[in-house]
C-alpha positions, 0 to 999 in steps of 0.5 A: 421441101414442103408437102401437103397431104389430102387425106379427104375422101375423093369421089368414087369415080373422080373423073381424073382417076377414071380417065387414068384406070381406063388407060392402065386397064389396057396396059394391065393386059400384058400377060405377065401382069395377068398371070398373077391373077389365075382367074382372069389369066384364063379369061385373057387366054379364052379371049384370045382364043376366041379372037382367033376363032373369029378371025378363022370364021371371017375366012370361011372356016368357022366352027360357028357364025362370025358374028356370035364368036366376035360377040362372045370375043368382045364380052370376053375381052370386056370381062379382062378390062373391067377386072383391070378396071376395078383394080386400076381405080383402086390403085388410082386413088392411092397414086392420085395422092402420091402425085399430089405429094410429088408435085408439091415437093420443093428443094430447100436449103439446110444448115449443116453444123460441123459440131452438134451443138448450137454456135458451131460453124455451119455450111449451106447445103441442099437437103437432098445431100444430107445423110444419116447422122448429119447434124443441122440448125433449123431456125424460126421460118426454116423447113425441117430438111429431113426426118430427124430427132431434136438433140438441143433446143425447143421449138413449136413446129407447123406439121400441117403439111403432114397431118393436115392439122393447123395447131402448131406443136412443140418439139424438143430434145428428149423424151417422146416428143423429139422426133420431126418429120422432113418438110414440116416448118419451124414457127419459133425459136430454134432446134438442132436435129440430127438426121436420121434417114438417108434421101429416099428413106424418109417418112414421106418417101415411105409415105409415097410408096404406102399410098401407091397400091401397086406396090402393095404385097398380098396378105396370107388370107388373100394368098390362100383365096387366090390359091382356092380360086386357082384350084377352082379354076384348074378343076373347071379347066380340066372338066371343060376340056374333056367335054369336047371329045365326050361331045363328039363321041356322043354325036358319033354314037348317037348319029345325031346332033353336032359337037359343042364348039370351042367358042361355047366351051370357052364361055362356059368355062368363063362362066364357071370359074369365080370371075367376079371375086377373081376380078375385084380381089385386088381392088378390095385389098387396095381400097382397104389401105386406101381407107386407111390413108383417108383416115390419116394412118399409113399402113406399112403393108396390106397385112397390117390392115388385114390383121386389124380386122381379125384383132380381138385384144386392144391395148390402150394407154390410159393418158391421152387415150382413155383420159384427156391426158392432164389432171384437172382440179375438181374439188376443194376440201377444206380442213377443220376451221378453214372455209372452202373461199379461204382454201380456193384463194390460197391454192390460186395464189400458190398456182399463179406462176404454175404453168402446168395443166394442173395448176392452171386448172386449179386457178380456173376452178377457184374463179368458177366456184367462188369468183376469185379473179386471178391476180396480177403476179407482178403487181403482187410483189410476191415470191414464187417458190417453183416446184422441184422433184426433191421438195414435191411442192411449190408455193408463193411467199406473200405479205408475210404468208408461206403458202405451199401446195403439194404431195401430202407427205411433203406438205405433212413434213413441211408443216410439221417443221414449221411447228403445226400438226397434220389434221386426221381428217386431212389424211382421210380425205387424201386416202379417200381421193386416192382410192377413187383414182384421184390425186390429192394435193395439200395445201398449207399457209406456214404450219396450218393446214388449209385442206386438200385439192382433188386432181382427177384424170378426165375420162374422155366423153363417150369413151365408155361407149366406144369400149361397149362397141368394141365389146360388141365386136368381141374385142377385149380392151385392156387399159395400160398405166403407170398408175398404182393399182388403186388409181388404175382400178378406179379409172378402169371402172369409170372408162368401162375397159375389160381389164387393166395393167397397172405400174406398167413397164416395157417388160411387163407390156411385152410380157402381157402381150406374148401371154395373149398371143400364146393364147391364140389372141391377135393384139393391137396396141398404140405407143409413142415412146422409145419405152413403147418400141418393144411391145409395139414390135411384138403386137400384131397391129401396132399403131405408132404416133407420128409425134413420137420417137423414131424408135416407135415409129420404126417398131410399128406397122402403121403410123398415125399422122393425127397422133390420135391414140383413140384411132385404133379403134377406127383401124380396127373397124377399117380393117374388119371392113375389109375382111367383110368385103372380101368375104361378101363378095366371095360369097356373092360370086360363088352364089352367082356362078351357081345361078349361071350354070342354069343358063348356060350348061343347058344352052351349051349342050343343047346341040348335042342333047336337045333334050336338055333344053327342058332344063331352060327354066329361064325361057331364053330365046336360043342357045346363042342368046343364052350363052352370050346373055351369061357372058355379058352378065358375067362382065357387067356384074364386075362393073356393078361391083366396083363401087362396093369394092372400093367403098366397103361393106359397111361394118356393124358390131355384131357377132360372127354367127349374125354376119354369117347369116347376114351375108348368106341372106344378102350376098348369098341369096342375092347372088343366086337371084341376080343372075337369073334377072339380069340374064333374062333381061339381057336376053330380052334386049338382045332379042328385041335389038335382033342380035341373035 
């Protein structure tokens, strides 16, 4: 099967998603669905109750005018539907992506091998029949039939179906680049793949499940907030229920006024309970996961997204995250008696057959600094000496010259063996480069040492600023590297990280994470190798690379489809944005309710206690107008806040105290002011239209 993901952000109100969300809003009226949200379940019960009272009023036995009861009932229904619409919109964005994946699927055949080696007999089978442990042959032009790991061979693969990136990648047996994903296509060569997932359990299946917000589990903080909202709802419900007998008693005792009606009590209850945050809470959580999808990150749970917002320690691998991933030649340092041009010429000759990034960078540096053009390696008649782990050097034999480049101690031993001597100035250059965090390669021509090539890990542009950005967020950055402490110190200083772990082993990474967690810190980490799996499993937020091993992806609670280790910084920002959005809208909702009290409470009890009309500080036309205006505003504010819930509050790297102050000023004060303005405008419209 071939699948194409579309992680580009969709329009906030995509017409197709809106149409689907409207239908889902009515489906969610099912009480078994609504009961999961106590606040909106109470509103649903109130809607049903007022509908019954309206029917009673139609037949002449109503407690209030039928038109008033109908208006209150309709707007209560709208309140529930608008809350359902917010949740359905958030779910719909994920479901639309999942539908795209499903529609793009097509069945493909697989070449199942009888034995796990090239040349074994094979049988053509459907990809859907493959099981975990089966071995298949995949050749150029074939689609990989399922998730697996390469056990033999090497090939370039087009993974654009999963990652959206057009550049092919190399997948080979062994190491951390052996994992392959079903539905990707082999562009060249062949490989033998062992299937690691049964049908329905593949990465693509998990991806579809994750993008469907409906299957999202609530996070601990979200559950706690739900409990708080439920508790407030119960308190206000009990308080409201006692008001009816109290009102009847007051009227009988005073001999004047009329008791409060059930319709008004229901309206009062709905306006008192935190319906705004109750209606938007699920949408906020689902939208957070949707923003992860837009960033090409699959979060295995809502808990992982939320934990990302609370992270205060980031463990980042040096290679490929902080540095470009390959050392580059940056300088030629000649020995006494050797010109820089002669050293560069010999270094380039020794590197012409070196296809490593380091070797190619030496050729390029010699060309750029001394205009030494690359020579035709076949026309030279040269004999190239390949690098081996035993000799730790490589080189070329040409026109009686024996040029070698390699590790300082290996070249020193070679030169002495040839009858030469190792200059003290070269030894000093080697030590200086090592202390600065670079890698020295010494070049010799037979018994003569020509000089040193400085290789350096190139720190990514802008990474120091990003770490400063994280520091403002209150997050500590820790670089993890296998380098020696001297090299690690130099790179850490240049990159601007807060701390580092040198000569890191799997055990050392795991120990470091546990130490931070024991101190009450939340730790995030990226990884792609099997040796990263233990630490990923221990970390609170574990971002595994899609190009990494199966063990790493299974240990993580997020998978980055782009395999970009710096994506962890973006993941943390999305997590913080989720928490800030929830906090902002909770602040607005509570402040909003306080303001609504001034509109509805005087109006609700005006028939029982006429003196309460003095508290009508908004100057609302009538008690019926005040109650209806408050109920309408209560419904419409949910719709008005849907874009904010879906898009999220913009995150800025400031301290917690400033965030709290800003939220109180913007959402707290705004939540107090908005109802006064909104309810008054609605009241004026109702009066102008003569609806009350």
